[in-house]
C-alpha positions in Angstrom: -60.1 -26.3 -103.6 -58.0 -25.9 -106.8 -55.3 -27.6 -108.7 -52.7 -24.9 -107.9 -50.5 -25.2 -104.8 -52.4 -24.6 -101.6 -50.8 -23.4 -98.5 -50.8 -26.1 -95.8 -50.9 -29.0 -98.3 -47.9 -31.1 -99.2 -48.9 -33.8 -101.7 -45.7 -35.7 -101.4 -45.8 -36.5 -97.7 -47.1 -40.0 -96.9 -49.5 -40.7 -94.0 -47.8 -41.4 -90.6 -49.5 -44.8 -90.4 -52.7 -46.9 -90.5 -54.1 -45.4 -87.4 -54.0 -42.5 -84.9 -50.5 -42.0 -83.8 -51.3 -41.0 -80.2 -53.9 -43.6 -79.7 -51.5 -46.3 -80.9 -48.9 -45.1 -78.7 -51.3 -45.1 -75.6 -53.2 -48.3 -76.6 -56.3 -46.3 -77.2 -59.0 -46.6 -79.9 -60.7 -44.3 -82.4 -63.9 -43.9 -84.3 -62.7 -42.3 -87.5 -59.3 -41.1 -88.8 -58.1 -37.8 -90.3 -54.9 -37.1 -92.1 -53.0 -33.9 -91.9 -52.6 -32.5 -95.4 -49.3 -30.7 -94.5 -47.2 -33.4 -92.5 -49.2 -36.6 -93.0 -50.0 -37.0 -89.2 -52.9 -39.4 -88.7 -55.2 -38.5 -85.8 -58.6 -39.5 -84.5 -61.7 -37.4 -85.3 -63.7 -35.2 -83.0 -66.1 -37.9 -82.2 -63.3 -40.1 -81.0 -62.5 -40.0 -77.2 -59.2 -38.3 -77.5 -59.7 -36.0 -80.6 -56.1 -36.1 -81.6 -56.6 -34.5 -85.2 -57.8 -31.3 -83.6 -55.0 -31.5 -80.9 -52.5 -31.8 -83.8 -54.0 -28.6 -85.3 -53.8 -26.7 -82.1 -50.1 -27.7 -81.5 -48.9 -27.3 -85.1 -51.3 -24.8 -86.8 -51.6 -27.3 -89.7 -55.2 -26.3 -90.7 -56.3 -28.9 -93.3 -57.1 -32.6 -92.8 -58.5 -35.1 -95.2 -60.8 -38.0 -94.2 -58.6 -41.1 -93.9 -61.6 -43.4 -94.3 -61.9 -45.7 -97.3 -63.9 -44.1 -100.0 -63.9 -40.6 -98.7 -61.8 -37.7 -100.0 -63.3 -34.6 -98.3 -61.2 -32.1 -96.5 -61.8 -30.0 -93.4 -60.1 -26.6 -92.7 -59.9 -26.2 -88.8 -58.8 -22.5 -89.1 -61.9 -21.5 -91.1 -64.4 -24.3 -90.2 -64.9 -25.1 -93.9 -65.7 -28.4 -95.5 -64.4 -29.1 -99.1 -65.9 -32.1 -100.8 -62.7 -32.7 -102.7 -59.1 -31.5 -102.9 -55.6 -32.4 -104.1 -54.6 -36.0 -104.2 -52.2 -36.7 -101.4 -49.4 -39.3 -101.4 -50.7 -42.9 -101.0 -52.2 -44.7 -99.3 -55.5 -42.6 -99.2 -57.0 -44.3 -96.3 -56.4 -46.8 -93.6 -56.5 -50.4 -94.7 -60.0 -51.4 -95.8 -59.9 -54.5 -93.6 -59.4 -52.3 -90.4 -62.6 -52.0 -88.6 -64.4 -48.8 -87.7 -64.2 -48.1 -84.9 -60.7 -49.4 -84.5 -58.3 -50.9 -84.2 -59.4 -54.5 -83.8 -58.8 -55.7 -80.3 -58.8 -52.3 -78.6 -62.3 -51.1 -79.0 -64.4 -51.6 -75.8 -67.7 -53.3 -76.1 -69.6 -50.2 -75.0 -67.6 -48.0 -77.5 -70.6 -45.9 -78.5 -70.8 -44.4 -74.9 -67.2 -43.1 -75.4 -68.0 -41.1 -78.5 -68.1 -37.3 -78.2 -70.8 -35.1 -79.6 
């Protein structure tokens, strides 16, 4: 990715919250989080039971997500299946709170959570 404006990226939009929007609404849980680079929607990754980040791409066509995990800054392009090790800096915060467990959120992750992961 470059420093010039990129279609599908809005660096001024904050994330929608500290966790997956749909999982939070349904009382579910996630493995890792992804943030839409265009609208800020935070959804769960494809290893999570509900795969809401991919669902958001399918519903909206917003192709780029950034990892929403502490210490990670890579991007994934759903439209082209490309990984980018870095990209533009999005509006803060850059990740979910560092004290939020993975998987998360605390109190909603089942004891046998690893069985719920998707390959």
